N, C-alpha and C positions, 0 to 999 in steps of 0.2 A: 560541229564545234560548239563548245559551251559558250554561252553569252557571258561576257565579262561585265562587271559593274563599272559604269562610266564614272570617272572622277568628277567632282562637282564644279571644277573651276571653269569649264567651257560654257556653262549655262547659268552659274550663280550670279544673281543681280549685282552683288558687291564687286564682281571681278570682270564684268563685261562692259562694252561700250567704250573701250579704250583701244587705240591702235596698238597692235602688237609688233614687237621686233621681228624681223625676218631671220630665218635660219635655214641654210641650204640642206643640212643633214645633221644627224647626231654623231657622225664620224665613227660609226661602229662601236660606240662606247659599250653598249650592252654585251656585245660579243666578247670584247676584251675583258670586261669585268667578270663575266661568267667563267671565263677561262682561268682567271686568278682564283675565284671563289671555289671552283671545283678541283683546283690543283693541276689543271692542264698546263698552266703557265706559272712561272715564278718571277716574271719580268713585268713590272708595272708601267714601263715606259709608254706602251701604246695607250693604256688607260689615261695616263697623265696628259699625253699629247692630245687625246680626244677632247678632254676638258679645256685645254688651252685653246684649241681651234674653235670650240664652241663660243667661248667668251671673247675671242679675238673677232668673231663675227658680230657679236652684240655691241662691243664698245664703241665703234664708229657711229652707231645708230643713236647713241645717247643725245638727247636734245637740250640738256642742261647739266650743271655741275652735280646736282643731286643724283641724277640718273647715272652719270659717269662714275661717281663714288660708289653707288649701289652695285653696279656691275663689277667694279674692281674688288670690292669687299666680298661680294658673293663668290667670285672666283677664288679669292684667298681662303675663305672658309671652306669651300668645296674641296680644294686641293689638300688642305689640312686634314679634313675628315677622310678623304680618299686614302691618304697616306696611313692614317690610323686603321682603316679597313684592311689595307694591304698588309700591314704589320700583323694584324690578327690572323689573316689567311696564312701567312708565311711562318708563324711561330712554330717552333719545334713541337711535334706531337708526341704524346705519351703512347706507349704500346696499347693497342686495343685489348679489351678483355677477351678471354677465351670464349665466353658466352655473353650475349647482350641481355641485360636485365629487362623485364617488362617495363619497369619505371623509366629506363633510358629510352626505350622504343616509344613509349607514350609521350615522354617529354619532347623527343625529336619530332614527333608528329604534331603535337598540340602546342609545344613551346611553354608549357606550364605544368606544375603539379601542386596539389593542395594537401596539406597535412596539419598536424596539431602538435604543439609543444606540451609536455607534461605540466600538470597544474602547479607542481612545486617550482618548476622553472619559471613559469609566468609570475608566480608570487615573488620569487627572488628578483626578477627584473623590475616588477612594480615597486618593490621596496627600495631598489637602487634609485629609481627615477621619480619617486613620489614628490620630493621637494621641487624638482624641475617642472613637473606637471602642475603643481599648485601655483608656481610662478606664471606659467602659461595661462592658467585660468584667470588669474588676477589681471593679466594684460588684456585678455579677451573681454573681461568685464569692463575694462577702461577703454574699450573701443579699438584696441590694437589687434587687428585680425588678419594682417597680411601674413603670408606663409612664413616669411622670415621672422616675424614676431613670435610665432608659435612653434618654432623648430630650433633644435640645437644639434650640431654634428661634431663638436670637439669637447675635450675635457676628460677628466678621470672617470666620470660616470659612463660616458660613451665608450671609453676604452674597456671598462669592466664588462659592459654588456656585450661588446664585440667578442671578448674572450669567451664569455658564456655561450654565445651563439655559435662560435666556431666549434666548441665542444659538442653542443647539441646537434648541429647540422652534420658533423662528422658521424656521430652516433646513429642518427636517423638515416644516413646514407645520401644526404643531399650533396655534400662535398664530393664524395666518390663519384656520384652520378655526373656532377658538373665537370669533374676531372676528365671523364670520358667524352662528355659532350663538347667541351672546349679544347680538349687535347693538351691541357695544362694543369699543373697543380693549382687548385683554387682554394680561396679562403674568403672570409668576410674582410674586406678592405675599407669599407665605408659604412657609416651608420648615422642616421638622424632620428632623434626622438621628436615626435610631432603630435600636436593636438589640433583637431579639426572641429570647428564649431559652426552652428547654423547662421551666425551673424556675418560670417565671411562671404564675400561675393566675388572673389577672384575668378571663379569658374563660370560666371554668367557672361553671356555673349556681349562683346563690346561694340558691335556694329550691326544691330538688328535692321534687316531690310525686308523681312517677311512678316506676315501677320502673327506668326509664332516662331519661337526659336527652335532649332532642331533638338530632338531628344537624344542626341549623341554628344552632348557637350563634353569637352575635355578628352575625348578619345584621341590617343596619340601614340606614336612610337618614340622610344628614347633615341637620343642622338647617337650613342655609341653602340656598336655591336660587340664590343670587347668585354662588356660587363653585365652579366646576368644580374637580376635583382630579386629581392623578396620583400613582401609586405607582411608584417607580423602584427596581429591585433592584440592589444593589451586590455581591451574590454569587449563585451559582447557586441557584435556588429550585425545589423539587419540592413535591408534595402534603404531604410530611412536615415541611417546615421553613417553613410560614407562607405558602403561596401565597395571593394575593388572588383572590377569586372573586366573581361577581356573578350576578344572576338577571334577564336582560333582559326577560322576559315577565311578571314578577310583577305589575306595576302594571295591565296590561291584563287579567290573569286574575283578580285578587282583587276582592272587593266593596268595596274601600276607597273611601270618598267623599272629596270635596275637604275637607269639614269635619274628618273623622277624620284626614286627612293633615296638615292644619294643626295640629290639637290634638296629634297624635302627635309632631310635631317640637318642640312647646313643652313637653310634659309632663315631659321629662327635666330641665328647668331649675327646676322647681318645688321650693321648699324648699332651695335651695342658697345661694349667697353673697348673693343679693339680699334675703333676708328672714331675719335672724339668729334671730328668735323661732321662726319655722317650722322653720328648719334645726335648731334644738335638739331638736325633736320627732323628727326623722328621723336615720338613720345611713346616708347614701348611700354606696355603694361604687362608685367609678368610674362607668361608664355604667349600671350595674345598679341603677337606682332601685327596681325592684320587689323587690330583695333586702331592703329595709326593710319589716318586717311592717306598721308603721303606715301607711307610704306606700301599700303594696299595698292595704290596707283602704280608704283614702280614694279611691284610684283605682277600686277595685271598685264603689264607690257611684255612679259615673257611669253615666248611661243608656247603653245599647248604642250609640246613635247618636253618642256622643261618645268612645267608648272605643277607643283605639289608642295604641301606643307605637312611635316610630320605631325603637327598638331591640327589635324584635319577635322576633328570632331565638331569644332565651332563652325566649319565651313560647309557642312553637309546641308543640302537643300531639303527643307521640310517636305514630307510625303514622297520623297524620291525613292527609287529602288534601293539606293545605298542606305538610306535611313532605315527602311523596312528590313533590309538584310542584317544590318548591324544589331538591331533590336531582337531579331529572331535568333541570331547566332550568339548573342551575349551570354556569357557564362559568369554568373555572379557568385563571388566568394562570400558566403554568409556563415557565421558560426560564433561560438563562444570565445572568450579570451584564450589566446594561444593559437588560434587558427592562423595559418599562414599560407601564402601562395609564393612559390619560387618560380621565376619565369624569365624568359629571354625578351626583355623589354625592347631590344632593338629590332626584333622580328615579329613581335606580338603586340598588336594595338590593345591598349588598356586604359583604364581611368579609375578614379576613386577619390575619396575624401570630400565629396560634395554632400554636405549635411543638410537634411531637411528638419530633423529634430534630434535632440540629445547631443552626443558628442562622440568623437572617436579618438582614442589614444593608440598610436601605431608606431612601429619601427620601420623606417625606410632603409632597407639593407642593400648594399652594393657588394657584389662578388668580384674579385680580381685575382690576378696571378699571385700565387704564394711565392714570395721572393726569399732567397737565403739571406741570412743576417748581413753579410758583407754588402749585398746590393742595397739593402735597406739603408745602411750607413752611407753609402755613396749617394743615394737619392736624397737623403736628408742634408748632406753637405751641399749638394747642388741647389737645394731650396734655400739654404742659408746664404749661399754665395749670390 
């Protein structure tokens, strides 16, 4: 049997030395989840009950109010995400193609593809966004380097670029491929224009406990499995100025269970905007939830069977087998302006935007189900109400 990579949390010095909660079993969650994912079942009841039983065992073991709130919010976020996963599994599927393309087979195996937009398209996009990028550059010069300071995802320019990308991704076969991959009509539903600069430090580890930080910083899975993504470079990108990279073999090589994968994607939302009282206990910094000592302590009390964070790159132990594997397996997307990677961020660990020199201008693209006009109107009314 192939040896699996051990997850870092059992031995990492930042997560050990704290008494763990006890758990009798995982209540067959993995079995029920796989049945839903594979189409063997269409009833999520057993999955939902497994989660409820797990958290029902944890809650009486809380030793203070913060731990109790942590467990309750963790359960809430996990059930929400599980319902989203189930909805993705059970969506109506489009008819499969008569023959499967090489691109679809490769994407299904590796969860990503790399390609290039035509130069004239890149020039058109850059002409749309030039004033926005100049504004970002001015902010960065004045010390405003948080990601929200150097990114925008609404407005007429964003809408114009989305329309252009939908046209190009259709022409290049990306949308037809995602249609078959997801079993739904797909299009660009979200887009952010982003500048990355070397003075930003959001990606640096917030809780150093070893002599050096891991070389896997910011490796992560996206929360949602319902929305493939793309990163489009609008200037030339090398290893030094924020190349996006991914690890295609990590999921198969690691000992990550279906339960840990679900919990790991929900843990980063615990104690944020949904629960003001719990949020007051923590001081979350960007995606680095573990940078908060109180949160890290509460997370560390979880049994090993429940312990994982989708933003695990910060938690990898230096010189461990996992660090060595991720660096060996890393596929770096390097290329001139117009280079892009389309990928399944919910199943492919990836990272990017960590600048050592120069800068990177990129589009963060989200794909979603293409809705008919009447559904768009209904959704807009719901938002207004």
